[in-house]
MARVEX-819717 format. One record per atom (N, C-alpha, C): atom name; residue number from 1; residue in three letters; x, y, z. Coordinates in nm, 2 decimals. Layout:
<kekol><atom>CA</atom><nr>NUM</nr><rest>ALA</rest><px>X</px><py>Y</py><pz>Z</pz></kekol>
...
This chain:
<kekol><atom>N</atom><nr>1</nr><rest>MET</rest><px>6.44</px><py>13.61</py><pz>8.18</pz></kekol>
<kekol><atom>CA</atom><nr>1</nr><rest>MET</rest><px>6.51</px><py>13.47</py><pz>8.16</pz></kekol>
<kekol><atom>C</atom><nr>1</nr><rest>MET</rest><px>6.62</px><py>13.47</py><pz>8.25</pz></kekol>
<kekol><atom>N</atom><nr>2</nr><rest>ARG</rest><px>6.66</px><py>13.37</py><pz>8.33</pz></kekol>
<kekol><atom>CA</atom><nr>2</nr><rest>ARG</rest><px>6.75</px><py>13.36</py><pz>8.42</pz></kekol>
<kekol><atom>C</atom><nr>2</nr><rest>ARG</rest><px>6.83</px><py>13.23</py><pz>8.38</pz></kekol>
<kekol><atom>N</atom><nr>3</nr><rest>PHE</rest><px>6.96</px><py>13.23</py><pz>8.38</pz></kekol>
<kekol><atom>CA</atom><nr>3</nr><rest>PHE</rest><px>7.06</px><py>13.13</py><pz>8.35</pz></kekol>
<kekol><atom>C</atom><nr>3</nr><rest>PHE</rest><px>7.12</px><py>13.09</py><pz>8.49</pz></kekol>
<kekol><atom>N</atom><nr>4</nr><rest>CYS</rest><px>7.12</px><py>12.97</py><pz>8.53</pz></kekol>
<kekol><atom>CA</atom><nr>4</nr><rest>CYS</rest><px>7.18</px><py>12.93</py><pz>8.65</pz></kekol>
<kekol><atom>C</atom><nr>4</nr><rest>CYS</rest><px>7.26</px><py>12.79</py><pz>8.63</pz></kekol>
<kekol><atom>N</atom><nr>5</nr><rest>GLN</rest><px>7.37</px><py>12.80</py><pz>8.70</pz></kekol>
<kekol><atom>CA</atom><nr>5</nr><rest>GLN</rest><px>7.44</px><py>12.68</py><pz>8.71</pz></kekol>
<kekol><atom>C</atom><nr>5</nr><rest>GLN</rest><px>7.44</px><py>12.62</py><pz>8.85</pz></kekol>
<kekol><atom>N</atom><nr>6</nr><rest>THR</rest><px>7.47</px><py>12.49</py><pz>8.86</pz></kekol>
<kekol><atom>CA</atom><nr>6</nr><rest>THR</rest><px>7.47</px><py>12.44</py><pz>8.97</pz></kekol>
<kekol><atom>C</atom><nr>6</nr><rest>THR</rest><px>7.57</px><py>12.49</py><pz>9.08</pz></kekol>
<kekol><atom>N</atom><nr>7</nr><rest>ALA</rest><px>7.69</px><py>12.53</py><pz>9.02</pz></kekol>
<kekol><atom>CA</atom><nr>7</nr><rest>ALA</rest><px>7.79</px><py>12.61</py><pz>9.12</pz></kekol>
<kekol><atom>C</atom><nr>7</nr><rest>ALA</rest><px>7.72</px><py>12.74</py><pz>9.17</pz></kekol>
<kekol><atom>N</atom><nr>8</nr><rest>GLN</rest><px>7.63</px><py>12.80</py><pz>9.10</pz></kekol>
<kekol><atom>CA</atom><nr>8</nr><rest>GLN</rest><px>7.56</px><py>12.91</py><pz>9.15</pz></kekol>
<kekol><atom>C</atom><nr>8</nr><rest>GLN</rest><px>7.47</px><py>12.89</py><pz>9.27</pz></kekol>
<kekol><atom>N</atom><nr>9</nr><rest>LEU</rest><px>7.40</px><py>12.77</py><pz>9.25</pz></kekol>
<kekol><atom>CA</atom><nr>9</nr><rest>LEU</rest><px>7.31</px><py>12.72</py><pz>9.37</pz></kekol>
<kekol><atom>C</atom><nr>9</nr><rest>LEU</rest><px>7.40</px><py>12.70</py><pz>9.49</pz></kekol>
<kekol><atom>N</atom><nr>10</nr><rest>VAL</rest><px>7.51</px><py>12.63</py><pz>9.47</pz></kekol>
<kekol><atom>CA</atom><nr>10</nr><rest>VAL</rest><px>7.60</px><py>12.61</py><pz>9.59</pz></kekol>
<kekol><atom>C</atom><nr>10</nr><rest>VAL</rest><px>7.64</px><py>12.73</py><pz>9.65</pz></kekol>
<kekol><atom>N</atom><nr>11</nr><rest>CYS</rest><px>7.69</px><py>12.84</py><pz>9.57</pz></kekol>
<kekol><atom>CA</atom><nr>11</nr><rest>CYS</rest><px>7.72</px><py>12.95</py><pz>9.60</pz></kekol>
<kekol><atom>C</atom><nr>11</nr><rest>CYS</rest><px>7.62</px><py>13.04</py><pz>9.69</pz></kekol>
<kekol><atom>N</atom><nr>12</nr><rest>ALA</rest><px>7.50</px><py>13.03</py><pz>9.62</pz></kekol>
<kekol><atom>CA</atom><nr>12</nr><rest>ALA</rest><px>7.39</px><py>13.10</py><pz>9.70</pz></kekol>
<kekol><atom>C</atom><nr>12</nr><rest>ALA</rest><px>7.35</px><py>13.03</py><pz>9.83</pz></kekol>
<kekol><atom>N</atom><nr>13</nr><rest>LYS</rest><px>7.36</px><py>12.91</py><pz>9.83</pz></kekol>
<kekol><atom>CA</atom><nr>13</nr><rest>LYS</rest><px>7.34</px><py>12.84</py><pz>9.97</pz></kekol>
<kekol><atom>C</atom><nr>13</nr><rest>LYS</rest><px>7.44</px><py>12.89</py><pz>10.06</pz></kekol>
<kekol><atom>N</atom><nr>14</nr><rest>ARG</rest><px>7.57</px><py>12.90</py><pz>10.02</pz></kekol>
<kekol><atom>CA</atom><nr>14</nr><rest>ARG</rest><px>7.68</px><py>12.94</py><pz>10.12</pz></kekol>
<kekol><atom>C</atom><nr>14</nr><rest>ARG</rest><px>7.65</px><py>13.08</py><pz>10.15</pz></kekol>
<kekol><atom>N</atom><nr>15</nr><rest>GLU</rest><px>7.60</px><py>13.17</py><pz>10.07</pz></kekol>
<kekol><atom>CA</atom><nr>15</nr><rest>GLU</rest><px>7.59</px><py>13.30</py><pz>10.11</pz></kekol>
<kekol><atom>C</atom><nr>15</nr><rest>GLU</rest><px>7.45</px><py>13.33</py><pz>10.17</pz></kekol>
<kekol><atom>N</atom><nr>16</nr><rest>GLY</rest><px>7.37</px><py>13.23</py><pz>10.19</pz></kekol>
<kekol><atom>CA</atom><nr>16</nr><rest>GLY</rest><px>7.23</px><py>13.24</py><pz>10.24</pz></kekol>
<kekol><atom>C</atom><nr>16</nr><rest>GLY</rest><px>7.12</px><py>13.31</py><pz>10.16</pz></kekol>
<kekol><atom>N</atom><nr>17</nr><rest>THR</rest><px>7.14</px><py>13.30</py><pz>10.04</pz></kekol>
<kekol><atom>CA</atom><nr>17</nr><rest>THR</rest><px>7.05</px><py>13.37</py><pz>9.94</pz></kekol>
<kekol><atom>C</atom><nr>17</nr><rest>THR</rest><px>6.97</px><py>13.26</py><pz>9.86</pz></kekol>
<kekol><atom>N</atom><nr>18</nr><rest>LEU</rest><px>6.98</px><py>13.13</py><pz>9.90</pz></kekol>
<kekol><atom>CA</atom><nr>18</nr><rest>LEU</rest><px>6.93</px><py>13.02</py><pz>9.81</pz></kekol>
<kekol><atom>C</atom><nr>18</nr><rest>LEU</rest><px>6.78</px><py>13.04</py><pz>9.80</pz></kekol>
<kekol><atom>N</atom><nr>19</nr><rest>ASP</rest><px>6.70</px><py>13.06</py><pz>9.91</pz></kekol>
<kekol><atom>CA</atom><nr>19</nr><rest>ASP</rest><px>6.55</px><py>13.09</py><pz>9.90</pz></kekol>
<kekol><atom>C</atom><nr>19</nr><rest>ASP</rest><px>6.52</px><py>13.19</py><pz>9.79</pz></kekol>
<kekol><atom>N</atom><nr>20</nr><rest>ARG</rest><px>6.60</px><py>13.30</py><pz>9.78</pz></kekol>
<kekol><atom>CA</atom><nr>20</nr><rest>ARG</rest><px>6.57</px><py>13.40</py><pz>9.68</pz></kekol>
<kekol><atom>C</atom><nr>20</nr><rest>ARG</rest><px>6.60</px><py>13.35</py><pz>9.53</pz></kekol>
<kekol><atom>N</atom><nr>21</nr><rest>VAL</rest><px>6.70</px><py>13.27</py><pz>9.52</pz></kekol>
<kekol><atom>CA</atom><nr>21</nr><rest>VAL</rest><px>6.74</px><py>13.22</py><pz>9.40</pz></kekol>
<kekol><atom>C</atom><nr>21</nr><rest>VAL</rest><px>6.65</px><py>13.11</py><pz>9.36</pz></kekol>
<kekol><atom>N</atom><nr>22</nr><rest>PHE</rest><px>6.61</px><py>13.02</py><pz>9.44</pz></kekol>
<kekol><atom>CA</atom><nr>22</nr><rest>PHE</rest><px>6.50</px><py>12.92</py><pz>9.41</pz></kekol>
<kekol><atom>C</atom><nr>22</nr><rest>PHE</rest><px>6.37</px><py>12.99</py><pz>9.36</pz></kekol>
<kekol><atom>N</atom><nr>23</nr><rest>ALA</rest><px>6.33</px><py>13.09</py><pz>9.44</pz></kekol>
<kekol><atom>CA</atom><nr>23</nr><rest>ALA</rest><px>6.20</px><py>13.17</py><pz>9.41</pz></kekol>
<kekol><atom>C</atom><nr>23</nr><rest>ALA</rest><px>6.22</px><py>13.22</py><pz>9.27</pz></kekol>
<kekol><atom>N</atom><nr>24</nr><rest>ASP</rest><px>6.32</px><py>13.28</py><pz>9.23</pz></kekol>
<kekol><atom>CA</atom><nr>24</nr><rest>ASP</rest><px>6.36</px><py>13.34</py><pz>9.10</pz></kekol>
<kekol><atom>C</atom><nr>24</nr><rest>ASP</rest><px>6.35</px><py>13.22</py><pz>9.00</pz></kekol>
<kekol><atom>N</atom><nr>25</nr><rest>ILE</rest><px>6.42</px><py>13.11</py><pz>9.02</pz></kekol>
<kekol><atom>CA</atom><nr>25</nr><rest>ILE</rest><px>6.40</px><py>13.00</py><pz>8.91</pz></kekol>
<kekol><atom>C</atom><nr>25</nr><rest>ILE</rest><px>6.26</px><py>12.95</py><pz>8.90</pz></kekol>
<kekol><atom>N</atom><nr>26</nr><rest>LEU</rest><px>6.21</px><py>12.93</py><pz>9.02</pz></kekol>
<kekol><atom>CA</atom><nr>26</nr><rest>LEU</rest><px>6.06</px><py>12.86</py><pz>9.00</pz></kekol>
<kekol><atom>C</atom><nr>26</nr><rest>LEU</rest><px>5.96</px><py>12.96</py><pz>8.95</pz></kekol>
<kekol><atom>N</atom><nr>27</nr><rest>LYS</rest><px>5.99</px><py>13.07</py><pz>8.91</pz></kekol>
<kekol><atom>CA</atom><nr>27</nr><rest>LYS</rest><px>5.89</px><py>13.16</py><pz>8.86</pz></kekol>
<kekol><atom>C</atom><nr>27</nr><rest>LYS</rest><px>5.87</px><py>13.13</py><pz>8.71</pz></kekol>
<kekol><atom>N</atom><nr>28</nr><rest>ALA</rest><px>5.98</px><py>13.07</py><pz>8.66</pz></kekol>
<kekol><atom>CA</atom><nr>28</nr><rest>ALA</rest><px>5.97</px><py>13.03</py><pz>8.51</pz></kekol>
<kekol><atom>C</atom><nr>28</nr><rest>ALA</rest><px>5.86</px><py>12.93</py><pz>8.47</pz></kekol>
<kekol><atom>N</atom><nr>29</nr><rest>ARG</rest><px>5.81</px><py>12.93</py><pz>8.36</pz></kekol>
<kekol><atom>CA</atom><nr>29</nr><rest>ARG</rest><px>5.72</px><py>12.83</py><pz>8.31</pz></kekol>
<kekol><atom>C</atom><nr>29</nr><rest>ARG</rest><px>5.78</px><py>12.73</py><pz>8.25</pz></kekol>
<kekol><atom>N</atom><nr>30</nr><rest>LEU</rest><px>5.91</px><py>12.74</py><pz>8.22</pz></kekol>
<kekol><atom>CA</atom><nr>30</nr><rest>LEU</rest><px>5.98</px><py>12.64</py><pz>8.14</pz></kekol>
<kekol><atom>C</atom><nr>30</nr><rest>LEU</rest><px>6.12</px><py>12.63</py><pz>8.20</pz></kekol>
<kekol><atom>N</atom><nr>31</nr><rest>LEU</rest><px>6.16</px><py>12.52</py><pz>8.25</pz></kekol>
<kekol><atom>CA</atom><nr>31</nr><rest>LEU</rest><px>6.30</px><py>12.50</py><pz>8.29</pz></kekol>
<kekol><atom>C</atom><nr>31</nr><rest>LEU</rest><px>6.38</px><py>12.41</py><pz>8.21</pz></kekol>
<kekol><atom>N</atom><nr>32</nr><rest>ILE</rest><px>6.49</px><py>12.47</py><pz>8.15</pz></kekol>
<kekol><atom>CA</atom><nr>32</nr><rest>ILE</rest><px>6.57</px><py>12.40</py><pz>8.06</pz></kekol>
<kekol><atom>C</atom><nr>32</nr><rest>ILE</rest><px>6.71</px><py>12.36</py><pz>8.12</pz></kekol>
<kekol><atom>N</atom><nr>33</nr><rest>LEU</rest><px>6.74</px><py>12.25</py><pz>8.12</pz></kekol>
<kekol><atom>CA</atom><nr>33</nr><rest>LEU</rest><px>6.88</px><py>12.19</py><pz>8.17</pz></kekol>
<kekol><atom>C</atom><nr>33</nr><rest>LEU</rest><px>6.95</px><py>12.14</py><pz>8.06</pz></kekol>
<kekol><atom>N</atom><nr>34</nr><rest>ASP</rest><px>7.04</px><py>12.23</py><pz>8.00</pz></kekol>
<kekol><atom>CA</atom><nr>34</nr><rest>ASP</rest><px>7.11</px><py>12.22</py><pz>7.88</pz></kekol>
<kekol><atom>C</atom><nr>34</nr><rest>ASP</rest><px>7.26</px><py>12.16</py><pz>7.92</pz></kekol>
<kekol><atom>N</atom><nr>35</nr><rest>GLU</rest><px>7.30</px><py>12.08</py><pz>7.84</pz></kekol>
<kekol><atom>CA</atom><nr>35</nr><rest>GLU</rest><px>7.43</px><py>12.01</py><pz>7.86</pz></kekol>
<kekol><atom>C</atom><nr>35</nr><rest>GLU</rest><px>7.43</px><py>11.94</py><pz>7.99</pz></kekol>
<kekol><atom>N</atom><nr>36</nr><rest>PHE</rest><px>7.32</px><py>11.88</py><pz>8.02</pz></kekol>
<kekol><atom>CA</atom><nr>36</nr><rest>PHE</rest><px>7.30</px><py>11.79</py><pz>8.14</pz></kekol>
<kekol><atom>C</atom><nr>36</nr><rest>PHE</rest><px>7.41</px><py>11.68</py><pz>8.13</pz></kekol>
<kekol><atom>N</atom><nr>37</nr><rest>GLY</rest><px>7.49</px><py>11.67</py><pz>8.24</pz></kekol>
<kekol><atom>CA</atom><nr>37</nr><rest>GLY</rest><px>7.58</px><py>11.56</py><pz>8.24</pz></kekol>
<kekol><atom>C</atom><nr>37</nr><rest>GLY</rest><px>7.72</px><py>11.60</py><pz>8.18</pz></kekol>
<kekol><atom>N</atom><nr>38</nr><rest>TYR</rest><px>7.72</px><py>11.73</py><pz>8.12</pz></kekol>
<kekol><atom>CA</atom><nr>38</nr><rest>TYR</rest><px>7.86</px><py>11.76</py><pz>8.06</pz></kekol>
<kekol><atom>C</atom><nr>38</nr><rest>TYR</rest><px>7.95</px><py>11.81</py><pz>8.15</pz></kekol>
<kekol><atom>N</atom><nr>39</nr><rest>VAL</rest><px>7.91</px><py>11.90</py><pz>8.26</pz></kekol>
<kekol><atom>CA</atom><nr>39</nr><rest>VAL</rest><px>8.00</px><py>11.94</py><pz>8.36</pz></kekol>
<kekol><atom>C</atom><nr>39</nr><rest>VAL</rest><px>7.97</px><py>11.86</py><pz>8.49</pz></kekol>
<kekol><atom>N</atom><nr>40</nr><rest>PRO</rest><px>8.06</px><py>11.80</py><pz>8.54</pz></kekol>
<kekol><atom>CA</atom><nr>40</nr><rest>PRO</rest><px>8.03</px><py>11.73</py><pz>8.68</pz></kekol>
<kekol><atom>C</atom><nr>40</nr><rest>PRO</rest><px>8.00</px><py>11.82</py><pz>8.79</pz></kekol>
<kekol><atom>N</atom><nr>41</nr><rest>PHE</rest><px>7.92</px><py>11.77</py><pz>8.88</pz></kekol>
<kekol><atom>CA</atom><nr>41</nr><rest>PHE</rest><px>7.90</px><py>11.85</py><pz>9.01</pz></kekol>
<kekol><atom>C</atom><nr>41</nr><rest>PHE</rest><px>7.91</px><py>11.77</py><pz>9.12</pz></kekol>
<kekol><atom>N</atom><nr>42</nr><rest>ASP</rest><px>7.93</px><py>11.83</py><pz>9.24</pz></kekol>
<kekol><atom>CA</atom><nr>42</nr><rest>ASP</rest><px>7.95</px><py>11.74</py><pz>9.37</pz></kekol>
<kekol><atom>C</atom><nr>42</nr><rest>ASP</rest><px>7.81</px><py>11.70</py><pz>9.43</pz></kekol>
<kekol><atom>N</atom><nr>43</nr><rest>VAL</rest><px>7.81</px><py>11.64</py><pz>9.54</pz></kekol>
<kekol><atom>CA</atom><nr>43</nr><rest>VAL</rest><px>7.70</px><py>11.60</py><pz>9.60</pz></kekol>
<kekol><atom>C</atom><nr>43</nr><rest>VAL</rest><px>7.60</px><py>11.70</py><pz>9.64</pz></kekol>
<kekol><atom>N</atom><nr>44</nr><rest>ASP</rest><px>7.66</px><py>11.81</py><pz>9.70</pz></kekol>
<kekol><atom>CA</atom><nr>44</nr><rest>ASP</rest><px>7.57</px><py>11.93</py><pz>9.74</pz></kekol>
<kekol><atom>C</atom><nr>44</nr><rest>ASP</rest><px>7.50</px><py>11.98</py><pz>9.62</pz></kekol>
<kekol><atom>N</atom><nr>45</nr><rest>GLY</rest><px>7.59</px><py>11.99</py><pz>9.51</pz></kekol>
<kekol><atom>CA</atom><nr>45</nr><rest>GLY</rest><px>7.51</px><py>12.04</py><pz>9.39</pz></kekol>
<kekol><atom>C</atom><nr>45</nr><rest>GLY</rest><px>7.41</px><py>11.95</py><pz>9.33</pz></kekol>
<kekol><atom>N</atom><nr>46</nr><rest>ALA</rest><px>7.44</px><py>11.83</py><pz>9.33</pz></kekol>
<kekol><atom>CA</atom><nr>46</nr><rest>ALA</rest><px>7.32</px><py>11.73</py><pz>9.29</pz></kekol>
<kekol><atom>C</atom><nr>46</nr><rest>ALA</rest><px>7.20</px><py>11.74</py><pz>9.38</pz></kekol>
<kekol><atom>N</atom><nr>47</nr><rest>ARG</rest><px>7.22</px><py>11.75</py><pz>9.50</pz></kekol>
<kekol><atom>CA</atom><nr>47</nr><rest>ARG</rest><px>7.10</px><py>11.76</py><pz>9.59</pz></kekol>
<kekol><atom>C</atom><nr>47</nr><rest>ARG</rest><px>7.02</px><py>11.90</py><pz>9.56</pz></kekol>
<kekol><atom>N</atom><nr>48</nr><rest>LEU</rest><px>7.09</px><py>12.01</py><pz>9.55</pz></kekol>
<kekol><atom>CA</atom><nr>48</nr><rest>LEU</rest><px>7.03</px><py>12.13</py><pz>9.50</pz></kekol>
<kekol><atom>C</atom><nr>48</nr><rest>LEU</rest><px>6.95</px><py>12.11</py><pz>9.37</pz></kekol>
<kekol><atom>N</atom><nr>49</nr><rest>LEU</rest><px>7.02</px><py>12.06</py><pz>9.27</pz></kekol>
<kekol><atom>CA</atom><nr>49</nr><rest>LEU</rest><px>6.95</px><py>12.03</py><pz>9.15</pz></kekol>
<kekol><atom>C</atom><nr>49</nr><rest>LEU</rest><px>6.84</px><py>11.95</py><pz>9.16</pz></kekol>
<kekol><atom>N</atom><nr>50</nr><rest>PHE</rest><px>6.85</px><py>11.85</py><pz>9.24</pz></kekol>
<kekol><atom>CA</atom><nr>50</nr><rest>PHE</rest><px>6.73</px><py>11.76</py><pz>9.26</pz></kekol>
<kekol><atom>C</atom><nr>50</nr><rest>PHE</rest><px>6.62</px><py>11.84</py><pz>9.32</pz></kekol>
<kekol><atom>N</atom><nr>51</nr><rest>GLN</rest><px>6.64</px><py>11.93</py><pz>9.42</pz></kekol>
<kekol><atom>CA</atom><nr>51</nr><rest>GLN</rest><px>6.54</px><py>12.01</py><pz>9.48</pz></kekol>
<kekol><atom>C</atom><nr>51</nr><rest>GLN</rest><px>6.47</px><py>12.10</py><pz>9.38</pz></kekol>
<kekol><atom>N</atom><nr>52</nr><rest>VAL</rest><px>6.55</px><py>12.16</py><pz>9.28</pz></kekol>
<kekol><atom>CA</atom><nr>52</nr><rest>VAL</rest><px>6.49</px><py>12.24</py><pz>9.18</pz></kekol>
<kekol><atom>C</atom><nr>52</nr><rest>VAL</rest><px>6.40</px><py>12.16</py><pz>9.09</pz></kekol>
<kekol><atom>N</atom><nr>53</nr><rest>ILE</rest><px>6.44</px><py>12.04</py><pz>9.06</pz></kekol>
<kekol><atom>CA</atom><nr>53</nr><rest>ILE</rest><px>6.36</px><py>11.95</py><pz>8.96</pz></kekol>
<kekol><atom>C</atom><nr>53</nr><rest>ILE</rest><px>6.24</px><py>11.90</py><pz>9.03</pz></kekol>
<kekol><atom>N</atom><nr>54</nr><rest>SER</rest><px>6.26</px><py>11.86</py><pz>9.16</pz></kekol>
<kekol><atom>CA</atom><nr>54</nr><rest>SER</rest><px>6.13</px><py>11.81</py><pz>9.23</pz></kekol>
<kekol><atom>C</atom><nr>54</nr><rest>SER</rest><px>6.04</px><py>11.92</py><pz>9.26</pz></kekol>
<kekol><atom>N</atom><nr>55</nr><rest>GLU</rest><px>6.07</px><py>12.03</py><pz>9.27</pz></kekol>
<kekol><atom>CA</atom><nr>55</nr><rest>GLU</rest><px>5.98</px><py>12.16</py><pz>9.30</pz></kekol>
<kekol><atom>C</atom><nr>55</nr><rest>GLU</rest><px>5.92</px><py>12.18</py><pz>9.16</pz></kekol>
<kekol><atom>N</atom><nr>56</nr><rest>SER</rest><px>5.98</px><py>12.15</py><pz>9.06</pz></kekol>
<kekol><atom>CA</atom><nr>56</nr><rest>SER</rest><px>5.93</px><py>12.19</py><pz>8.92</pz></kekol>
<kekol><atom>C</atom><nr>56</nr><rest>SER</rest><px>5.83</px><py>12.08</py><pz>8.88</pz></kekol>
<kekol><atom>N</atom><nr>57</nr><rest>TYR</rest><px>5.83</px><py>11.95</py><pz>8.93</pz></kekol>
<kekol><atom>CA</atom><nr>57</nr><rest>TYR</rest><px>5.75</px><py>11.84</py><pz>8.90</pz></kekol>
<kekol><atom>C</atom><nr>57</nr><rest>TYR</rest><px>5.61</px><py>11.87</py><pz>8.90</pz></kekol>
<kekol><atom>N</atom><nr>58</nr><rest>GLU</rest><px>5.53</px><py>11.86</py><pz>8.78</pz></kekol>
<kekol><atom>CA</atom><nr>58</nr><rest>GLU</rest><px>5.40</px><py>11.87</py><pz>8.76</pz></kekol>
<kekol><atom>C</atom><nr>58</nr><rest>GLU</rest><px>5.35</px><py>12.03</py><pz>8.77</pz></kekol>
<kekol><atom>N</atom><nr>59</nr><rest>ARG</rest><px>5.45</px><py>12.12</py><pz>8.77</pz></kekol>
<kekol><atom>CA</atom><nr>59</nr><rest>ARG</rest><px>5.42</px><py>12.26</py><pz>8.78</pz></kekol>
<kekol><atom>C</atom><nr>59</nr><rest>ARG</rest><px>5.46</px><py>12.33</py><pz>8.67</pz></kekol>
<kekol><atom>N</atom><nr>60</nr><rest>ARG</rest><px>5.56</px><py>12.29</py><pz>8.60</pz></kekol>
<kekol><atom>CA</atom><nr>60</nr><rest>ARG</rest><px>5.62</px><py>12.36</py><pz>8.48</pz></kekol>
<kekol><atom>C</atom><nr>60</nr><rest>ARG</rest><px>5.68</px><py>12.26</py><pz>8.38</pz></kekol>
<kekol><atom>N</atom><nr>61</nr><rest>SER</rest><px>5.71</px><py>12.29</py><pz>8.27</pz></kekol>
<kekol><atom>CA</atom><nr>61</nr><rest>SER</rest><px>5.77</px><py>12.20</py><pz>8.16</pz></kekol>
<kekol><atom>C</atom><nr>61</nr><rest>SER</rest><px>5.93</px><py>12.20</py><pz>8.18</pz></kekol>
<kekol><atom>N</atom><nr>62</nr><rest>ILE</rest><px>5.98</px><py>12.09</py><pz>8.18</pz></kekol>
<kekol><atom>CA</atom><nr>62</nr><rest>ILE</rest><px>6.12</px><py>12.07</py><pz>8.19</pz></kekol>
<kekol><atom>C</atom><nr>62</nr><rest>ILE</rest><px>6.18</px><py>12.01</py><pz>8.07</pz></kekol>
<kekol><atom>N</atom><nr>63</nr><rest>ILE</rest><px>6.29</px><py>12.06</py><pz>8.02</pz></kekol>
<kekol><atom>CA</atom><nr>63</nr><rest>ILE</rest><px>6.37</px><py>12.00</py><pz>7.90</pz></kekol>
<kekol><atom>C</atom><nr>63</nr><rest>ILE</rest><px>6.50</px><py>11.98</py><pz>7.95</pz></kekol>
<kekol><atom>N</atom><nr>64</nr><rest>PHE</rest><px>6.56</px><py>11.86</py><pz>7.91</pz></kekol>
<kekol><atom>CA</atom><nr>64</nr><rest>PHE</rest><px>6.68</px><py>11.81</py><pz>7.95</pz></kekol>
<kekol><atom>C</atom><nr>64</nr><rest>PHE</rest><px>6.74</px><py>11.79</py><pz>7.80</pz></kekol>
<kekol><atom>N</atom><nr>65</nr><rest>THR</rest><px>6.87</px><py>11.83</py><pz>7.79</pz></kekol>
<kekol><atom>CA</atom><nr>65</nr><rest>THR</rest><px>6.96</px><py>11.80</py><pz>7.69</pz></kekol>
<kekol><atom>C</atom><nr>65</nr><rest>THR</rest><px>7.09</px><py>11.74</py><pz>7.72</pz></kekol>
<kekol><atom>N</atom><nr>66</nr><rest>ILE</rest><px>7.12</px><py>11.64</py><pz>7.66</pz></kekol>
<kekol><atom>CA</atom><nr>66</nr><rest>ILE</rest><px>7.25</px><py>11.57</py><pz>7.70</pz></kekol>
<kekol><atom>C</atom><nr>66</nr><rest>ILE</rest><px>7.34</px><py>11.57</py><pz>7.58</pz></kekol>
<kekol><atom>N</atom><nr>67</nr><rest>ASN</rest><px>7.47</px><py>11.58</py><pz>7.60</pz></kekol>
<kekol><atom>CA</atom><nr>67</nr><rest>ASN</rest><px>7.57</px><py>11.57</py><pz>7.48</pz></kekol>
<kekol><atom>C</atom><nr>67</nr><rest>ASN</rest><px>7.66</px><py>11.44</py><pz>7.51</pz></kekol>
<kekol><atom>N</atom><nr>68</nr><rest>ILE</rest><px>7.60</px><py>11.34</py><pz>7.54</pz></kekol>
<kekol><atom>CA</atom><nr>68</nr><rest>ILE</rest><px>7.65</px><py>11.22</py><pz>7.55</pz></kekol>
<kekol><atom>C</atom><nr>68</nr><rest>ILE</rest><px>7.62</px><py>11.11</py><pz>7.44</pz></kekol>
<kekol><atom>N</atom><nr>69</nr><rest>GLU</rest><px>7.71</px><py>11.03</py><pz>7.40</pz></kekol>
<kekol><atom>CA</atom><nr>69</nr><rest>GLU</rest><px>7.67</px><py>10.94</py><pz>7.29</pz></kekol>
<kekol><atom>C</atom><nr>69</nr><rest>GLU</rest><px>7.55</px><py>10.86</py><pz>7.33</pz></kekol>
<kekol><atom>N</atom><nr>70</nr><rest>PHE</rest><px>7.47</px><py>10.83</py><pz>7.22</pz></kekol>
<kekol><atom>CA</atom><nr>70</nr><rest>PHE</rest><px>7.35</px><py>10.74</py><pz>7.25</pz></kekol>
<kekol><atom>C</atom><nr>70</nr><rest>PHE</rest><px>7.39</px><py>10.60</py><pz>7.32</pz></kekol>
<kekol><atom>N</atom><nr>71</nr><rest>SER</rest><px>7.50</px><py>10.55</py><pz>7.27</pz></kekol>
<kekol><atom>CA</atom><nr>71</nr><rest>SER</rest><px>7.55</px><py>10.42</py><pz>7.32</pz></kekol>
<kekol><atom>C</atom><nr>71</nr><rest>SER</rest><px>7.59</px><py>10.42</py><pz>7.46</pz></kekol>
<kekol><atom>N</atom><nr>72</nr><rest>ARG</rest><px>7.62</px><py>10.53</py><pz>7.51</pz></kekol>
<kekol><atom>CA</atom><nr>72</nr><rest>ARG</rest><px>7.67</px><py>10.54</py><pz>7.66</pz></kekol>
<kekol><atom>C</atom><nr>72</nr><rest>ARG</rest><px>7.54</px><py>10.57</py><pz>7.74</pz></kekol>
């Protein structure tokens, strides 16, 4: 099991280890995005997160959890 934050993806990109981190994440059969929307992230982080989600589409299960009021 691996826990990854958007900041870790940005850091891995900066260090040149992003491919290894993506490969590690994408080995999972289940991707859980917990507290989604709770911590803000920048444009680069959003792009990296989108890349993880798009690589996961139709290949593994994805669970999103959000701590935002239903009315919002």
